[in-house]
C-alpha positions as CSV (number, residue, x, y, z in Angstrom):
1,M,70.3,87.1,2.7
2,G,67.5,84.6,2.5
3,D,64.0,85.0,3.8
4,G,64.8,83.3,7.1
5,V,66.4,86.4,8.6
6,R,64.8,88.2,11.5
7,L,66.5,91.4,12.5
8,A,66.0,93.2,15.8
9,R,67.5,96.4,17.1
10,R,70.6,94.7,18.5
11,A,70.0,91.0,17.9
12,A,69.4,89.0,14.8
13,E,68.5,85.4,13.8
14,L,68.9,83.4,10.6
15,E,67.6,79.9,10.0
16,V,68.9,78.1,6.9
17,P,68.9,74.6,5.5
18,A,72.1,72.7,6.4
19,T,73.6,72.9,2.9
20,L,76.9,74.2,1.5
21,A,74.9,76.8,-0.5
22,A,73.5,78.3,2.7
23,L,77.0,79.1,4.0
24,A,77.0,82.3,1.9
25,D,73.9,83.5,3.8
26,I,75.5,82.7,7.1
27,A,78.7,84.6,6.0
28,A,76.6,87.7,5.0
29,F,74.7,87.5,8.3
30,V,78.0,87.5,10.3
31,R,79.5,90.3,8.2
32,D,76.4,92.4,9.0
33,L,76.7,91.7,12.7
34,A,80.4,92.7,12.6
35,R,79.7,95.9,10.7
36,R,76.9,96.9,13.2
37,A,79.3,96.2,16.1
38,G,82.1,98.3,14.6
39,L,84.5,95.4,14.5
40,G,87.7,96.1,12.5
41,K,88.7,94.0,9.5
42,G,90.8,91.6,11.6
43,A,88.2,90.9,14.2
44,A,85.5,90.6,11.6
45,Y,87.6,88.1,9.6
46,R,88.3,86.1,12.7
47,L,84.6,85.8,13.5
48,R,83.7,84.9,10.0
49,L,86.4,82.3,9.8
50,A,85.3,80.6,13.0
51,V,81.5,80.7,12.2
52,D,82.2,79.4,8.6
53,E,84.3,76.5,9.9
54,L,81.8,75.4,12.5
55,A,78.8,75.8,10.1
56,T,80.7,73.8,7.4
57,N,81.4,71.1,9.9
58,V,77.7,70.9,10.8
59,V,76.8,70.5,7.2
60,T,79.5,68.0,6.1
61,H,80.1,66.0,9.3
62,G,77.0,66.6,11.4
63,Y,74.2,66.1,9.0
64,R,76.5,64.4,6.4
65,G,74.5,65.9,3.5
66,G,71.2,64.8,5.0
67,D,68.3,67.1,5.8
68,G,68.7,69.5,8.6
69,R,68.6,73.1,9.7
70,I,71.1,75.5,11.2
71,T,70.0,78.4,13.3
72,V,72.4,81.3,13.7
73,R,71.7,84.0,16.3
74,G,73.8,87.0,16.8
75,R,74.1,90.0,19.1
76,A,76.1,93.0,18.1
77,G,77.1,95.3,20.9
78,A,79.7,98.1,21.3
79,G,82.9,96.4,20.3
80,R,81.8,92.8,20.5
81,V,79.8,90.3,18.6
82,S,78.4,87.0,19.9
83,V,77.2,84.3,17.5
84,V,75.2,81.2,18.5
85,I,75.1,78.3,16.1
86,E,72.4,75.6,16.8
87,D,71.7,72.3,15.1
88,T,70.1,69.0,15.8
89,A,72.9,66.9,14.2
90,P,74.6,64.2,16.4
91,P,76.4,65.5,19.4
92,F,79.8,67.1,18.7
93,D,81.8,69.3,21.1
94,P,84.3,71.3,19.1
95,V,86.5,71.8,22.2
96,A,86.9,68.1,22.6
97,G,87.8,67.9,18.8
98,C,90.4,70.7,19.0
99,L,93.9,69.3,18.6
100,P,96.8,71.6,18.0
101,P,98.5,71.3,14.6
102,A,101.3,68.7,14.5
103,T,103.9,71.3,13.4
104,G,106.9,68.9,14.0
105,V,105.4,66.3,11.6
106,P,105.9,66.5,7.8
107,P,102.6,67.5,6.1
108,E,102.3,64.1,4.3
109,R,102.4,62.3,7.7
110,R,100.0,64.5,9.7
111,R,96.6,63.3,10.7
112,V,93.7,64.4,8.5
113,G,91.1,66.7,10.1
114,G,91.0,68.9,13.1
115,L,92.9,71.9,11.8
116,G,89.7,73.8,10.9
117,I,88.3,73.5,14.4
118,H,91.7,74.6,15.8
119,L,91.6,77.7,13.6
120,A,88.0,78.4,14.5
121,L,88.5,78.2,18.3
122,T,91.8,80.1,18.3
123,S,90.2,82.9,16.2
124,V,87.6,83.9,18.8
125,D,87.9,85.5,22.2
126,E,85.3,83.3,23.9
127,F,83.8,80.0,23.0
128,S,81.3,77.6,24.7
129,Y,79.5,74.5,23.7
130,V,76.4,72.9,25.2
131,R,74.4,69.8,24.2
132,S,70.8,70.2,25.5
133,E,67.4,68.8,24.4
134,G,68.9,67.2,21.3
135,R,70.6,70.4,20.1
136,N,74.3,71.4,19.7
137,T,74.8,75.0,20.7
138,S,78.1,76.7,20.1
139,T,78.6,80.3,21.2
140,L,81.4,82.4,19.7
141,T,82.4,85.9,20.8
142,V,84.9,88.3,19.2
143,L,85.9,91.5,20.9
144,A,86.9,94.6,18.8
145,D,89.6,95.8,21.2
146,E,91.5,92.5,21.3
147,A,94.8,92.4,19.3
148,D,94.4,90.4,16.2
149,G,95.9,87.0,16.2
150,M,95.3,83.4,17.1
151,R,94.6,82.1,20.6
152,P,95.3,78.7,22.1
153,C,92.6,76.1,22.1
154,P,90.4,76.2,25.1
155,P,91.0,73.4,27.6
156,P,88.8,70.3,27.1
157,P,85.9,69.9,29.6
């Protein structure tokens, strides 16, 4: 991982530039948290999928390729991992943007976008979003003892 990583006994923090290249550092950071928490392959994959999707959206849609930073904080405990993603991109609440896939519509007629957020939010056990002091803060939690599988989108605020 890059030199922006600070590790503590149970918590860790990573700050990276908001670039597609930095997503590999974020993925490695999340894998390490999942390993320290003892998450199984399924739970670790769900967490990585969700964090990767949200971080990718920050880079591509939030900062739109411009300068910016992403801070990722994590806490690994017995059987659970919480990851906080913070950025100063324009406000975006993933819950408000989470639309279920249009399964009854042929693929060529479906709307573009939204599926990644749906996958991210249905992959985690807990999710929250706050916009405060010019920062987007998304908190994702995956529990090791939950059965693997997707969950419904959280209700909009």
